[in-house]
Every structure is written in structure tokens, then in C-alpha cells.
ZADO-1210 file (C-alpha; in nm, 4 decimals, padded with zeros to 6 digits):
<atoms>
<atom x="01.1467" y="03.5708" z="01.4906" code="UNK" pos="1"/>
<atom x="00.9279" y="03.2652" z="01.3327" code="UNK" pos="2"/>
<atom x="00.8643" y="03.0016" z="01.6117" code="UNK" pos="3"/>
<atom x="01.0260" y="02.6546" z="01.5847" code="UNK" pos="4"/>
<atom x="00.7958" y="02.3594" z="01.5759" code="UNK" pos="5"/>
<atom x="00.7888" y="02.1820" z="01.8710" code="UNK" pos="6"/>
<atom x="00.7057" y="01.8042" z="01.7306" code="UNK" pos="7"/>
<atom x="00.8793" y="01.6200" z="01.4900" code="UNK" pos="8"/>
<atom x="00.6554" y="01.7242" z="01.1623" code="UNK" pos="9"/>
<atom x="00.7246" y="01.2868" z="01.0721" code="UNK" pos="10"/>
<atom x="00.6348" y="01.1190" z="01.3714" code="UNK" pos="11"/>
<atom x="00.3073" y="01.3443" z="01.3682" code="UNK" pos="12"/>
<atom x="00.2263" y="01.2817" z="00.9852" code="UNK" pos="13"/>
<atom x="00.2642" y="00.8975" z="01.1177" code="UNK" pos="14"/>
<atom x="-00.0204" y="00.9770" z="01.3484" code="UNK" pos="15"/>
<atom x="-00.2115" y="01.1484" z="01.0908" code="UNK" pos="16"/>
<atom x="-00.2104" y="00.8405" z="00.8724" code="UNK" pos="17"/>
<atom x="-00.3202" y="00.6127" z="01.1462" code="UNK" pos="18"/>
<atom x="-00.5968" y="00.7996" z="01.2064" code="UNK" pos="19"/>
<atom x="-00.7314" y="00.8193" z="00.8489" code="UNK" pos="20"/>
<atom x="-00.6224" y="00.4605" z="00.7897" code="UNK" pos="21"/>
<atom x="-00.8194" y="00.3232" z="01.0969" code="UNK" pos="22"/>
<atom x="-01.1229" y="00.5182" z="01.0515" code="UNK" pos="23"/>
<atom x="-01.1083" y="00.6660" z="00.6448" code="UNK" pos="24"/>
<atom x="-01.1298" y="00.9893" z="00.5539" code="UNK" pos="25"/>
<atom x="-01.4970" y="01.0786" z="00.5839" code="UNK" pos="26"/>
<atom x="-01.5211" y="00.9530" z="00.9162" code="UNK" pos="27"/>
<atom x="-01.2395" y="01.1203" z="01.0589" code="UNK" pos="28"/>
<atom x="-01.3192" y="01.4679" z="01.1970" code="UNK" pos="29"/>
<atom x="-01.0335" y="01.7962" z="01.2214" code="UNK" pos="30"/>
<atom x="-01.0957" y="01.6984" z="01.6561" code="UNK" pos="31"/>
<atom x="-01.0024" y="01.3195" z="01.5778" code="UNK" pos="32"/>
<atom x="-00.6813" y="01.4559" z="01.3801" code="UNK" pos="33"/>
<atom x="-00.5758" y="01.7022" z="01.6194" code="UNK" pos="34"/>
<atom x="-00.6278" y="01.4477" z="01.9178" code="UNK" pos="35"/>
<atom x="-00.4706" y="01.1343" z="01.7630" code="UNK" pos="36"/>
<atom x="-00.1651" y="01.3608" z="01.6255" code="UNK" pos="37"/>
<atom x="-00.1404" y="01.5399" z="01.9990" code="UNK" pos="38"/>
<atom x="-00.1081" y="01.8793" z="01.8251" code="UNK" pos="39"/>
<atom x="-00.3167" y="02.1638" z="01.8273" code="UNK" pos="40"/>
<atom x="-00.5339" y="02.2780" z="01.5459" code="UNK" pos="41"/>
<atom x="-00.3469" y="02.5616" z="01.4323" code="UNK" pos="42"/>
<atom x="-00.0427" y="02.3829" z="01.4194" code="UNK" pos="43"/>
<atom x="-00.1730" y="02.1370" z="01.2397" code="UNK" pos="44"/>
<atom x="-00.3232" y="02.3678" z="00.9414" code="UNK" pos="45"/>
<atom x="00.0005" y="02.5543" z="00.9442" code="UNK" pos="46"/>
<atom x="00.2338" y="02.2493" z="00.9065" code="UNK" pos="47"/>
<atom x="00.0022" y="02.0102" z="00.6880" code="UNK" pos="48"/>
<atom x="-00.2664" y="02.2556" z="00.5395" code="UNK" pos="49"/>
<atom x="-00.6486" y="02.1481" z="00.5344" code="UNK" pos="50"/>
<atom x="-00.7771" y="01.7880" z="00.6039" code="UNK" pos="51"/>
<atom x="-00.7711" y="01.6760" z="00.2336" code="UNK" pos="52"/>
<atom x="-00.4001" y="01.7995" z="00.1791" code="UNK" pos="53"/>
<atom x="-00.3184" y="01.5932" z="00.5104" code="UNK" pos="54"/>
<atom x="-00.4773" y="01.3165" z="00.3821" code="UNK" pos="55"/>
<atom x="-00.3102" y="01.3069" z="00.0055" code="UNK" pos="56"/>
<atom x="00.0390" y="01.3432" z="00.2337" code="UNK" pos="57"/>
<atom x="-00.1067" y="01.0578" z="00.4208" code="UNK" pos="58"/>
<atom x="-00.1145" y="00.8688" z="00.1353" code="UNK" pos="59"/>
<atom x="00.2533" y="00.9715" z="00.0185" code="UNK" pos="60"/>
<atom x="00.3719" y="00.8888" z="00.3472" code="UNK" pos="61"/>
<atom x="00.1896" y="00.5125" z="00.3313" code="UNK" pos="62"/>
<atom x="00.3313" y="00.4936" z="-00.0348" code="UNK" pos="63"/>
<atom x="00.6994" y="00.5650" z="00.0754" code="UNK" pos="64"/>
<atom x="00.6862" y="00.3157" z="00.3654" code="UNK" pos="65"/>
<atom x="00.4992" y="00.0130" z="00.1533" code="UNK" pos="66"/>
<atom x="00.7546" y="00.0471" z="-00.1305" code="UNK" pos="67"/>
<atom x="01.0363" y="00.0520" z="00.0605" code="UNK" pos="68"/>
<atom x="00.9208" y="-00.2722" z="00.2343" code="UNK" pos="69"/>
<atom x="00.8168" y="-00.4343" z="-00.1115" code="UNK" pos="70"/>
<atom x="01.1569" y="-00.3644" z="-00.2544" code="UNK" pos="71"/>
<atom x="01.3582" y="-00.4679" z="00.0762" code="UNK" pos="72"/>
<atom x="01.0858" y="-00.8377" z="00.0104" code="UNK" pos="73"/>
<atom x="01.1988" y="-00.8575" z="-00.3395" code="UNK" pos="74"/>
<atom x="01.5945" y="-00.8030" z="-00.2678" code="UNK" pos="75"/>
<atom x="01.6181" y="-01.0899" z="-00.0084" code="UNK" pos="76"/>
<atom x="01.4818" y="-01.3685" z="-00.2731" code="UNK" pos="77"/>
<atom x="01.6690" y="-01.5755" z="-00.4305" code="UNK" pos="78"/>
<atom x="01.4887" y="-01.5703" z="-00.7630" code="UNK" pos="79"/>
<atom x="01.2042" y="-01.4015" z="-00.9902" code="UNK" pos="80"/>
<atom x="00.9580" y="-01.6503" z="-00.8508" code="UNK" pos="81"/>
<atom x="01.0544" y="-01.6115" z="-00.5340" code="UNK" pos="82"/>
<atom x="01.0330" y="-01.2537" z="-00.5412" code="UNK" pos="83"/>
<atom x="00.7136" y="-01.2186" z="-00.6692" code="UNK" pos="84"/>
<atom x="00.5919" y="-01.5139" z="-00.3820" code="UNK" pos="85"/>
<atom x="00.7756" y="-01.2453" z="-00.1402" code="UNK" pos="86"/>
<atom x="00.5083" y="-00.9756" z="-00.2599" code="UNK" pos="87"/>
<atom x="00.2234" y="-01.1752" z="-00.1801" code="UNK" pos="88"/>
<atom x="00.3562" y="-01.3316" z="00.1800" code="UNK" pos="89"/>
<atom x="00.4095" y="-00.9695" z="00.2409" code="UNK" pos="90"/>
<atom x="00.0637" y="-00.9017" z="00.2170" code="UNK" pos="91"/>
<atom x="-00.0277" y="-01.1819" z="00.4744" code="UNK" pos="92"/>
<atom x="00.2556" y="-01.0699" z="00.7289" code="UNK" pos="93"/>
<atom x="00.1319" y="-00.7107" z="00.7333" code="UNK" pos="94"/>
<atom x="-00.2191" y="-00.8164" z="00.7891" code="UNK" pos="95"/>
<atom x="-00.1174" y="-01.0217" z="01.0989" code="UNK" pos="96"/>
<atom x="00.0993" y="-00.7555" z="01.2327" code="UNK" pos="97"/>
<atom x="-00.2119" y="-00.5207" z="01.1493" code="UNK" pos="98"/>
<atom x="-00.5970" y="-00.5760" z="01.0228" code="UNK" pos="99"/>
<atom x="-00.6741" y="-00.2078" z="00.9080" code="UNK" pos="100"/>
<atom x="-00.5516" y="-00.3623" z="00.5541" code="UNK" pos="101"/>
<atom x="-00.4281" y="-00.1443" z="00.2697" code="UNK" pos="102"/>
<atom x="-00.4759" y="00.2271" z="00.2872" code="UNK" pos="103"/>
<atom x="-00.4413" y="00.2517" z="-00.0499" code="UNK" pos="104"/>
<atom x="-00.7287" y="00.0205" z="-00.1063" code="UNK" pos="105"/>
<atom x="-00.9060" y="00.1714" z="00.1286" code="UNK" pos="106"/>
<atom x="-00.8813" y="00.4794" z="-00.0474" code="UNK" pos="107"/>
<atom x="-00.9854" y="00.3527" z="-00.3698" code="UNK" pos="108"/>
<atom x="-01.2963" y="00.2153" z="-00.2121" code="UNK" pos="109"/>
<atom x="-01.3863" y="00.5311" z="-00.0272" code="UNK" pos="110"/>
<atom x="-01.2918" y="00.7920" z="-00.2297" code="UNK" pos="111"/>
<atom x="-01.1868" y="00.7262" z="-00.5658" code="UNK" pos="112"/>
<atom x="-01.5052" y="00.7520" z="-00.7223" code="UNK" pos="113"/>
<atom x="-01.5367" y="01.1308" z="-00.6257" code="UNK" pos="114"/>
<atom x="-01.1609" y="01.2688" z="-00.5549" code="UNK" pos="115"/>
<atom x="-00.9612" y="01.2433" z="-00.8506" code="UNK" pos="116"/>
<atom x="-00.6352" y="01.3766" z="-00.6805" code="UNK" pos="117"/>
<atom x="-00.6968" y="01.0726" z="-00.4479" code="UNK" pos="118"/>
<atom x="-00.7989" y="00.8194" z="-00.7603" code="UNK" pos="119"/>
<atom x="-00.4833" y="00.9292" z="-00.9220" code="UNK" pos="120"/>
<atom x="-00.2356" y="00.8667" z="-00.5817" code="UNK" pos="121"/>
<atom x="-00.3614" y="00.5221" z="-00.5424" code="UNK" pos="122"/>
<atom x="-00.3342" y="00.4939" z="-00.9453" code="UNK" pos="123"/>
<atom x="-00.0148" y="00.6035" z="-00.9372" code="UNK" pos="124"/>
<atom x="00.0839" y="00.3422" z="-00.6260" code="UNK" pos="125"/>
<atom x="-00.0894" y="00.0796" z="-00.8021" code="UNK" pos="126"/>
<atom x="00.0992" y="00.0888" z="-01.1119" code="UNK" pos="127"/>
<atom x="00.4488" y="00.1424" z="-00.9157" code="UNK" pos="128"/>
<atom x="00.3787" y="-00.1763" z="-00.8366" code="UNK" pos="129"/>
<atom x="00.2588" y="-00.3670" z="-01.1250" code="UNK" pos="130"/>
<atom x="00.5946" y="-00.2028" z="-01.2562" code="UNK" pos="131"/>
<atom x="00.7812" y="-00.4049" z="-00.9896" code="UNK" pos="132"/>
<atom x="00.6089" y="-00.7276" z="-01.0577" code="UNK" pos="133"/>
<atom x="00.6564" y="-00.6818" z="-01.4310" code="UNK" pos="134"/>
<atom x="01.0785" y="-00.6026" z="-01.3725" code="UNK" pos="135"/>
<atom x="01.0934" y="-00.9114" z="-01.1645" code="UNK" pos="136"/>
<atom x="00.8697" y="-01.1493" z="-01.4571" code="UNK" pos="137"/>
<atom x="01.0621" y="-01.0159" z="-01.7118" code="UNK" pos="138"/>
<atom x="01.4036" y="-01.0929" z="-01.5454" code="UNK" pos="139"/>
<atom x="01.2404" y="-01.4224" z="-01.4745" code="UNK" pos="140"/>
<atom x="01.1658" y="-01.4661" z="-01.8362" code="UNK" pos="141"/>
<atom x="01.5141" y="-01.3759" z="-01.9562" code="UNK" pos="142"/>
<atom x="01.6629" y="-01.6288" z="-01.6937" code="UNK" pos="143"/>
<atom x="01.4295" y="-01.8982" z="-01.8224" code="UNK" pos="144"/>
<atom x="01.2399" y="-01.9367" z="-01.4921" code="UNK" pos="145"/>
<atom x="00.9422" y="-01.8337" z="-01.6188" code="UNK" pos="146"/>
<atom x="00.7630" y="-01.9264" z="-01.9121" code="UNK" pos="147"/>
<atom x="00.7395" y="-01.6340" z="-02.1792" code="UNK" pos="148"/>
<atom x="00.3792" y="-01.7717" z="-02.3542" code="UNK" pos="149"/>
<atom x="00.2460" y="-01.4743" z="-02.1875" code="UNK" pos="150"/>
<atom x="00.3924" y="-01.1020" z="-02.2125" code="UNK" pos="151"/>
<atom x="00.5327" y="-01.0070" z="-01.8929" code="UNK" pos="152"/>
<atom x="00.2940" y="-00.7008" z="-01.9050" code="UNK" pos="153"/>
<atom x="-00.0061" y="-00.8925" z="-01.9150" code="UNK" pos="154"/>
<atom x="00.1345" y="-01.1241" z="-01.6547" code="UNK" pos="155"/>
<atom x="00.2203" y="-00.8291" z="-01.4087" code="UNK" pos="156"/>
<atom x="-00.1478" y="-00.6513" z="-01.4238" code="UNK" pos="157"/>
<atom x="-00.3174" y="-00.9984" z="-01.3510" code="UNK" pos="158"/>
<atom x="-00.0676" y="-01.0580" z="-01.1011" code="UNK" pos="159"/>
<atom x="-00.1170" y="-00.7377" z="-00.9386" code="UNK" pos="160"/>
<atom x="-00.4827" y="-00.7381" z="-00.9434" code="UNK" pos="161"/>
<atom x="-00.4683" y="-01.0591" z="-00.7428" code="UNK" pos="162"/>
<atom x="-00.2175" y="-00.8975" z="-00.5116" code="UNK" pos="163"/>
<atom x="-00.4788" y="-00.6203" z="-00.4639" code="UNK" pos="164"/>
<atom x="-00.7392" y="-00.8746" z="-00.4267" code="UNK" pos="165"/>
<atom x="-00.5820" y="-01.0765" z="-00.1575" code="UNK" pos="166"/>
<atom x="-00.5387" y="-00.7129" z="00.0100" code="UNK" pos="167"/>
<atom x="-00.8749" y="-00.7069" z="00.0476" code="UNK" pos="168"/>
<atom x="-00.9187" y="-01.0505" z="00.1473" code="UNK" pos="169"/>
<atom x="-00.7190" y="-00.9905" z="00.4626" code="UNK" pos="170"/>
<atom x="-00.9594" y="-00.7920" z="00.5482" code="UNK" pos="171"/>
<atom x="-01.2574" y="-01.0261" z="00.5649" code="UNK" pos="172"/>
<atom x="-01.0829" y="-01.3495" z="00.6656" code="UNK" pos="173"/>
<atom x="-00.8069" y="-01.4798" z="00.9001" code="UNK" pos="174"/>
<atom x="-00.8127" y="-01.8102" z="00.7515" code="UNK" pos="175"/>
<atom x="-00.4046" y="-01.8105" z="00.6723" code="UNK" pos="176"/>
<atom x="-00.4892" y="-02.1534" z="00.4864" code="UNK" pos="177"/>
<atom x="-00.7252" y="-01.9983" z="00.2774" code="UNK" pos="178"/>
<atom x="-00.5344" y="-01.7217" z="00.2011" code="UNK" pos="179"/>
<atom x="-00.2536" y="-01.9306" z="00.1522" code="UNK" pos="180"/>
<atom x="-00.4283" y="-02.1513" z="-00.1434" code="UNK" pos="181"/>
<atom x="-00.5314" y="-01.8385" z="-00.3014" code="UNK" pos="182"/>
<atom x="-00.1462" y="-01.7751" z="-00.2954" code="UNK" pos="183"/>
<atom x="-00.0457" y="-02.0437" z="-00.4353" code="UNK" pos="184"/>
<atom x="-00.3238" y="-02.0650" z="-00.7056" code="UNK" pos="185"/>
<atom x="-00.2468" y="-01.7510" z="-00.8379" code="UNK" pos="186"/>
<atom x="00.1281" y="-01.8235" z="-00.8305" code="UNK" pos="187"/>
<atom x="00.0719" y="-02.1020" z="-01.0823" code="UNK" pos="188"/>
<atom x="00.0050" y="-01.9028" z="-01.3527" code="UNK" pos="189"/>
<atom x="00.4277" y="-01.8541" z="-01.3330" code="UNK" pos="190"/>
<atom x="00.4825" y="-02.2726" z="-01.4162" code="UNK" pos="191"/>
</atoms>
């Protein structure tokens, strides 16, 4: 008879995600994972597979959490412009709570060049965010809140690029006025 797990898989995966997020993929050893997850090495392999498979699952977990957070922020906004601003403000809020930055940006910088699977995961998540921004832009253009002088797809790519840049900036500065100025200047394109 198979033994039942003595740990909550979701909680342990969250712990692995935090270890990778803190140290990066390359600097994280199997012992770091075992210690950080609080499980035996055999249990880790049996449940999650090898280090790379565990990392991909951690990225998926991060994307799921981040996407849900973004969707929640967007729903609370009173307008398309407000929703887009909320996405940018969320980056500042997240950085204030946790200075590790964005796991997707960290992965893009560390692994995308030589790890096609990691690059694909990052690109897929980035595309999802860009499409969310495009939907908001289309809503804003349909209501007349946002000018139609630029195609929504082009604006979405531009704004997503700025959002990723902001995710990098929050790792390098705590100057909230500077960061807020970047957001304000970036979003002037919507006026």
C-alpha cells in the first residue's frame, strides 16, 4: 500500500518557490531546497521530480498567484485607465512587501538565454499580461476614455514593456517618488 504524503504539497511548493525566488535557479542547491521545503530529499524527488521540474512548477505557481492578484486589482478599478494604473501600482505594492522582485523577470534574466522551457514559461506569462492590458485598452477605446490614435495591441506591448521595466526598477531603488514619476509619465500615453 502506498504511503500517504506527510506534508501539504501546495505549501511545500510555495516554500520551494520562495527558495528559488530568493536565490535564483543556479545558486539553489538540492540541499537548499530540502532545507527550505522541510521535507526529505526522496519525498521531494517522488513528489516534484528533479530540480528543473520543481522550478517549472514553482514558476507556474508564481504565475497563478500573480495573475489572480492582477485580475483582482483590475476588477476593483472604476475605469480602464484606472485598471491599467492599478497594474503598475501593484508592482510598487509587491516590492514594498517583498524586495525579491518578480520571479518571471528574475527567470528571464537568469535562464531564458540557455533554457528554452524557462523562456517559454516567461514569454507565456508575459503574453498573458500583455493581453490583459490590451483588453483593458480596447474597453477604454470603446468607451472613449482612451484615444484610438494608436492600435490597442501596440499600446499594450509598450505598456507591458514599461511594466516589466518597473519590475526591474523596484529591485534597484526604493525611491517611491521616482517610481511613481515613472508610472505617471508612462501612463501619459493614454491621455
